[in-house]
C-alpha positions as CSV (number, residue, x, y, z in Angstrom):
1,M,7.9,10.6,-25.7
2,E,4.6,11.8,-27.1
3,E,3.5,8.4,-28.4
4,E,5.1,6.3,-25.8
5,L,2.7,4.6,-23.4
6,I,3.0,3.1,-19.9
7,L,0.8,0.2,-18.9
8,A,0.1,-0.3,-15.1
9,I,-1.3,-3.7,-13.9
10,N,-2.7,-4.1,-10.4
11,P,-4.2,-7.5,-9.6
12,G,-6.3,-7.7,-6.4
13,S,-7.9,-10.6,-4.7
14,T,-11.3,-10.0,-6.5
15,S,-10.3,-7.6,-9.3
16,T,-7.7,-6.6,-11.9
17,K,-7.1,-3.0,-12.5
18,I,-5.3,-1.8,-15.6
19,A,-4.4,1.7,-16.7
20,V,-2.6,3.3,-19.6
21,F,-0.8,6.6,-19.4
22,R,0.7,8.8,-22.1
23,N,3.5,10.5,-20.1
24,T,1.6,11.9,-17.1
25,R,-1.9,11.8,-18.8
26,E,-4.2,8.9,-18.1
27,V,-5.7,7.7,-21.3
28,F,-7.4,4.4,-20.2
29,L,-8.5,3.0,-16.8
30,K,-10.5,-0.2,-16.2
31,N,-11.3,-2.1,-13.0
32,I,-12.4,-5.7,-13.9
33,K,-14.3,-7.4,-11.1
34,H,-13.9,-11.2,-10.7
35,S,-16.7,-13.2,-9.2
36,S,-16.0,-15.9,-6.6
37,E,-17.4,-18.4,-9.1
38,E,-14.9,-17.4,-11.7
39,L,-11.9,-17.6,-9.3
40,S,-13.1,-20.8,-7.6
41,A,-12.0,-22.7,-10.7
42,F,-8.4,-22.1,-9.8
43,G,-6.7,-24.0,-6.9
44,R,-3.8,-21.6,-6.4
45,I,-3.3,-17.9,-7.1
46,T,-0.6,-18.7,-9.7
47,D,-3.2,-20.8,-11.6
48,Q,-5.1,-17.6,-12.4
49,Y,-2.2,-16.3,-14.5
50,E,-3.4,-17.1,-18.0
51,F,-7.0,-16.0,-17.0
52,R,-5.9,-12.6,-15.8
53,K,-3.4,-12.0,-18.6
54,N,-6.0,-12.8,-21.2
55,I,-8.4,-10.3,-19.6
56,V,-5.8,-7.6,-19.8
57,L,-5.1,-8.3,-23.4
58,Q,-8.9,-8.3,-24.2
59,E,-9.4,-5.0,-22.5
60,L,-6.5,-3.3,-24.3
61,E,-7.8,-4.6,-27.6
62,S,-11.4,-3.4,-26.9
63,A,-10.0,0.0,-26.0
64,T,-8.0,0.1,-29.3
65,I,-4.8,0.7,-27.4
66,E,-1.8,0.6,-29.7
67,T,0.3,-1.9,-27.8
68,K,3.3,-1.4,-30.0
69,N,3.6,2.0,-28.4
70,I,3.9,0.7,-24.9
71,K,7.4,1.2,-23.6
72,A,7.0,0.3,-20.0
73,I,4.7,-2.1,-18.2
74,V,4.7,-1.8,-14.4
75,G,3.1,-4.6,-12.3
76,R,2.0,-4.3,-8.7
77,G,4.8,-5.8,-6.7
78,G,3.9,-8.8,-4.7
79,L,5.1,-10.7,-1.6
80,V,8.7,-11.0,-2.6
81,K,11.7,-10.8,-0.4
82,P,12.2,-7.6,1.7
83,I,13.8,-5.0,-0.6
84,P,14.7,-1.3,-0.6
85,S,12.3,1.1,-2.2
86,G,12.6,1.6,-6.0
87,V,11.6,0.4,-9.4
88,Y,12.8,-3.2,-10.1
89,R,13.4,-4.6,-13.5
90,I,11.7,-8.0,-13.7
91,N,14.4,-10.7,-14.0
92,D,14.5,-14.4,-13.5
93,A,15.1,-14.2,-9.7
94,L,12.1,-11.9,-9.3
95,L,9.9,-14.1,-11.6
96,N,10.8,-17.2,-9.5
97,D,10.0,-15.5,-6.2
98,L,6.7,-14.2,-7.5
99,K,5.7,-17.7,-8.7
100,V,6.8,-19.4,-5.5
101,G,5.4,-16.6,-3.2
102,V,8.4,-16.5,-0.9
103,L,6.4,-14.4,1.7
104,G,3.0,-15.8,0.8
105,Q,0.5,-16.2,-2.0
106,H,-1.4,-13.0,-3.0
107,A,-3.0,-11.9,-6.2
108,S,-0.5,-9.0,-6.4
109,N,2.2,-11.5,-7.2
110,L,0.5,-11.9,-10.6
111,G,1.2,-8.3,-11.6
112,G,4.9,-8.8,-12.2
113,L,4.3,-12.1,-14.0
114,I,1.8,-10.6,-16.4
115,A,3.9,-7.5,-17.0
116,Y,6.9,-9.6,-17.9
117,N,5.0,-11.8,-20.4
118,L,3.3,-8.8,-22.1
119,A,6.5,-6.8,-22.4
120,N,8.3,-9.7,-24.0
121,A,5.8,-9.7,-26.8
122,I,6.3,-5.9,-27.5
123,A,9.4,-4.7,-29.2
124,G,11.3,-2.3,-27.0
125,A,9.0,-2.6,-24.0
126,Q,10.4,-3.1,-20.5
127,S,8.8,-4.6,-17.4
128,F,9.0,-3.6,-13.8
129,I,7.5,-3.7,-10.4
130,A,7.6,-0.7,-8.0
131,D,7.5,-0.2,-4.3
132,P,5.8,-3.5,-3.2
133,V,4.4,-3.7,0.3
134,V,7.6,-5.5,1.5
135,V,9.8,-2.5,1.0
136,D,12.3,-2.6,3.9
137,E,14.4,0.3,4.8
138,L,14.2,-0.1,8.6
139,E,17.2,0.8,10.7
140,D,18.6,-2.0,12.8
141,I,17.4,-0.4,16.0
142,A,13.8,-0.4,14.7
143,R,13.9,-4.2,14.2
144,I,14.3,-4.9,17.9
145,S,11.0,-6.0,19.4
146,G,11.9,-6.8,23.0
147,H,12.5,-10.5,22.6
148,P,14.9,-12.3,20.3
149,H,12.2,-14.7,19.1
150,F,10.4,-11.8,17.5
151,E,11.7,-9.3,15.0
152,R,9.8,-6.3,13.8
153,I,9.4,-6.3,10.0
154,S,8.4,-3.8,7.4
155,I,5.1,-4.4,5.5
156,F,3.2,-1.2,4.8
157,H,1.5,0.9,2.1
158,A,4.9,1.6,0.4
159,L,3.6,2.5,-3.0
160,N,1.2,5.2,-1.9
161,Q,3.5,6.5,0.9
162,K,6.4,6.9,-1.4
163,A,4.3,8.4,-4.2
164,I,2.8,11.0,-1.9
165,A,6.1,11.8,-0.3
166,R,7.6,12.5,-3.7
167,Q,4.5,14.5,-4.8
168,H,4.8,16.7,-1.7
169,A,8.5,17.2,-2.1
170,K,7.9,18.4,-5.7
171,S,5.2,20.8,-4.5
172,V,7.6,22.5,-2.2
173,S,10.4,22.5,-4.7
174,R,12.6,20.1,-2.7
175,D,14.0,16.7,-3.3
176,Y,12.4,13.8,-1.4
177,E,15.9,12.8,-0.3
178,E,16.3,16.2,1.4
179,L,13.2,16.0,3.6
180,N,12.2,14.4,6.9
181,L,8.5,13.4,6.6
182,I,5.9,11.5,8.5
183,V,3.4,9.9,6.2
184,A,0.2,8.4,7.5
185,H,-1.8,6.2,5.1
186,L,-5.4,6.1,6.3
187,G,-7.4,3.3,4.6
188,G,-8.7,-0.1,5.4
189,G,-5.4,-0.6,7.0
190,I,-3.3,2.2,8.5
191,S,0.4,2.6,8.3
192,V,2.5,5.5,9.7
193,G,6.1,5.8,8.3
194,A,9.0,7.9,9.4
195,H,10.7,9.0,6.1
196,Y,14.3,10.1,6.8
197,K,15.8,11.7,3.7
198,G,14.2,9.3,1.3
199,R,14.2,6.1,3.4
200,V,11.3,4.8,5.6
201,I,13.5,4.0,8.7
202,D,10.5,3.0,10.9
203,V,6.9,2.1,10.2
204,N,4.2,0.0,12.0
205,Q,3.6,-3.4,10.4
206,A,0.0,-2.7,9.4
207,L,-0.7,-6.0,7.6
208,D,-1.4,-8.1,10.7
209,G,-2.0,-5.9,13.6
210,E,0.6,-3.4,14.7
211,G,-0.1,0.3,15.3
212,P,-3.4,2.1,15.3
213,F,-6.6,0.2,14.8
214,S,-8.3,0.8,11.4
215,P,-11.7,0.2,9.8
216,E,-10.9,-3.5,9.5
217,R,-7.9,-4.2,11.7
218,S,-7.5,-4.3,15.5
219,G,-4.0,-2.8,15.7
220,T,-1.8,-3.4,18.6
221,L,-3.8,-5.3,21.3
222,P,-3.1,-5.9,25.0
223,T,-0.6,-8.7,24.9
224,G,-1.7,-10.6,28.0
225,A,-5.4,-10.7,27.0
226,L,-4.5,-11.8,23.5
227,V,-2.3,-14.6,24.7
228,K,-5.0,-15.8,27.1
229,M,-7.6,-15.8,24.3
230,C,-5.3,-17.8,22.0
231,F,-5.2,-20.7,24.6
232,D,-8.6,-20.6,26.2
233,G,-10.1,-22.9,23.6
234,Q,-12.9,-20.7,22.5
235,Y,-11.5,-19.6,19.1
236,T,-9.5,-21.3,16.4
237,I,-6.3,-19.7,15.0
238,D,-8.1,-18.6,11.9
239,E,-10.9,-17.0,13.9
240,I,-8.3,-15.0,16.0
241,K,-6.4,-14.0,12.8
242,K,-9.7,-12.7,11.3
243,M,-10.4,-10.9,14.6
244,I,-7.1,-9.1,14.2
245,T,-7.3,-8.5,10.5
246,G,-10.6,-8.2,8.6
247,K,-13.1,-8.2,11.5
248,G,-11.3,-5.7,13.9
249,G,-11.5,-2.0,14.3
250,Y,-14.7,-0.3,13.0
251,V,-16.1,-3.7,11.9
252,A,-15.8,-5.1,15.5
253,Y,-17.1,-2.0,17.3
254,L,-19.6,-0.6,14.8
255,G,-20.4,-3.3,12.2
256,T,-19.1,-1.4,9.2
257,N,-15.7,-0.9,7.5
258,D,-16.9,2.3,5.8
259,A,-15.3,5.3,7.5
260,Y,-17.8,7.6,5.7
261,V,-20.7,5.7,7.3
262,V,-19.1,6.2,10.7
263,E,-18.6,9.9,10.0
264,K,-22.3,10.2,9.1
265,R,-23.4,8.3,12.2
266,T,-21.2,10.6,14.3
267,A,-22.7,13.7,12.7
268,G,-26.2,12.3,13.4
269,G,-25.5,12.1,17.1
270,D,-24.4,8.5,17.5
271,E,-22.2,8.8,20.6
272,K,-20.6,5.3,20.3
273,A,-19.6,6.0,16.7
274,R,-18.1,9.3,17.9
275,L,-16.1,7.7,20.6
276,I,-14.7,5.0,18.3
277,Q,-13.9,7.5,15.5
278,D,-12.2,9.8,18.0
279,A,-10.3,6.8,19.4
280,M,-9.0,5.9,16.0
281,A,-7.9,9.5,15.4
282,Y,-6.3,9.4,18.9
283,Q,-4.3,6.3,18.0
284,V,-3.2,7.7,14.7
285,A,-2.0,10.8,16.3
286,K,-0.1,8.8,19.0
287,E,1.7,6.8,16.2
288,I,2.6,10.1,14.4
289,G,4.0,11.4,17.7
290,A,6.0,8.2,18.1
291,M,7.5,8.6,14.6
292,S,8.5,12.2,15.4
293,T,10.8,10.8,18.1
294,V,12.3,8.5,15.5
295,L,13.2,11.7,13.5
296,K,14.4,13.3,16.7
297,G,11.8,16.1,16.3
298,D,13.2,17.2,13.0
299,V,10.0,17.0,10.9
300,D,9.6,19.0,7.7
301,A,6.0,17.9,7.2
302,I,3.3,15.4,8.2
303,L,1.3,14.0,5.3
304,L,-2.1,12.5,5.7
305,T,-3.2,10.3,2.7
306,G,-5.6,7.4,1.9
307,G,-9.3,7.2,1.6
308,I,-10.1,8.3,5.2
309,A,-8.2,11.5,4.6
310,Y,-11.3,12.7,2.7
311,G,-13.1,12.9,6.0
312,K,-12.6,16.4,7.4
313,P,-13.8,15.6,11.0
314,F,-11.3,12.8,11.2
315,V,-8.5,14.8,9.7
316,D,-9.2,17.7,12.1
317,A,-9.3,15.3,15.1
318,V,-5.8,14.0,14.2
319,S,-4.4,17.4,13.2
320,E,-5.3,19.2,16.5
321,R,-3.1,16.7,18.3
322,I,-0.1,16.9,16.0
323,N,0.1,20.5,14.7
324,Q,2.9,21.3,17.1
325,I,5.1,18.6,15.6
326,G,5.2,20.0,12.1
327,P,3.0,21.4,9.3
328,V,0.2,19.1,8.3
329,Y,-0.7,18.5,4.6
330,V,-3.6,16.4,3.4
331,Y,-3.5,14.3,0.2
332,P,-6.7,12.4,0.2
333,G,-7.2,9.1,-1.6
334,E,-4.7,6.7,-3.1
335,D,-4.1,6.5,-6.9
336,E,-2.1,3.3,-7.1
337,M,-2.4,3.1,-10.9
338,R,-0.9,6.5,-11.4
339,A,1.8,5.7,-8.8
340,L,2.8,2.6,-10.7
341,A,2.8,4.4,-14.0
342,M,4.8,7.3,-12.8
343,N,7.5,5.0,-11.5
344,G,7.7,3.6,-15.0
345,L,7.8,7.1,-16.4
346,R,10.7,8.0,-14.0
347,V,12.7,5.2,-15.6
348,L,11.9,6.2,-19.1
349,K,12.9,9.8,-18.5
350,G,16.1,8.8,-16.8
351,E,15.0,10.1,-13.4
352,A,15.3,6.7,-11.8
353,E,17.7,3.8,-12.4
354,P,16.0,0.4,-12.4
355,L,17.2,-1.8,-9.6
356,E,18.1,-5.5,-9.9
357,Y,16.4,-8.0,-7.7
358,K,18.6,-10.7,-6.2
């Protein structure tokens, strides 16, 4: 496989990230930023398809990447139907749901569309998506909310959580499917998952306001007060949605979404910043404690990952509350491009069987 390349494509709302790997070695990485003026020319997300695809091709050509050697192209999975974790071969059903946006329109939907088109133009290349945010492995009991009009759903940082869980399992010479893990992704959003022998059987729905608050999200709020606010006429539905996701958490309390800035303010004696940072750590620890009950106390390890895991004071504040649950390991940052590519590599090496989306 020395000359075989893997291309990873990760379209975001204002950027397109592309990376090329030769086996496990990254040989090219580029993050292309898109201005609001560029994107304003497109009415819908899907209208950006040709624009983004052509940029990927131009960057590969500029970097003199031998596209004929690309054997797998892995696009970031979008808002498709809830599916189990895994690597999915891009088929007609998946293409249709990415175009339609069955759970909503998001730039990540373009990843699979571009991957499929590029792979079709390269002899022997295959196209996939891997572990989209809609990965759903919840047990039935975890779906019960407390009222039949509402069902708990699974939307979380599946790509990074799964990649870190597998990385940890390898580091301790175990199979991921043998372990019980709690993985806390600590970033702009925070998700805490209970991984039971390879399946995330419970996780907070981090996308729109469940679980701990985060730098940009309000987390679970007092229900009565929230309902009252929705009907008191002071705010529109869009304003309340933004309050919950985008302008909640650190942004609402401290005016920044940068956890490092909050850490520096805390170190400089800002008592309000210290209280809010400690409160976020407190809520993360509470969620980890809750997930330990899901695993009935049988926890092989707790893994802290994401950008905030670089902050030692925050990690220490969480760890001192959860050490008694199980050993704590820190894997700071999130390398989504490597995670995408390594899922493609697992298929090429025969370590994973690609799944069929239906």
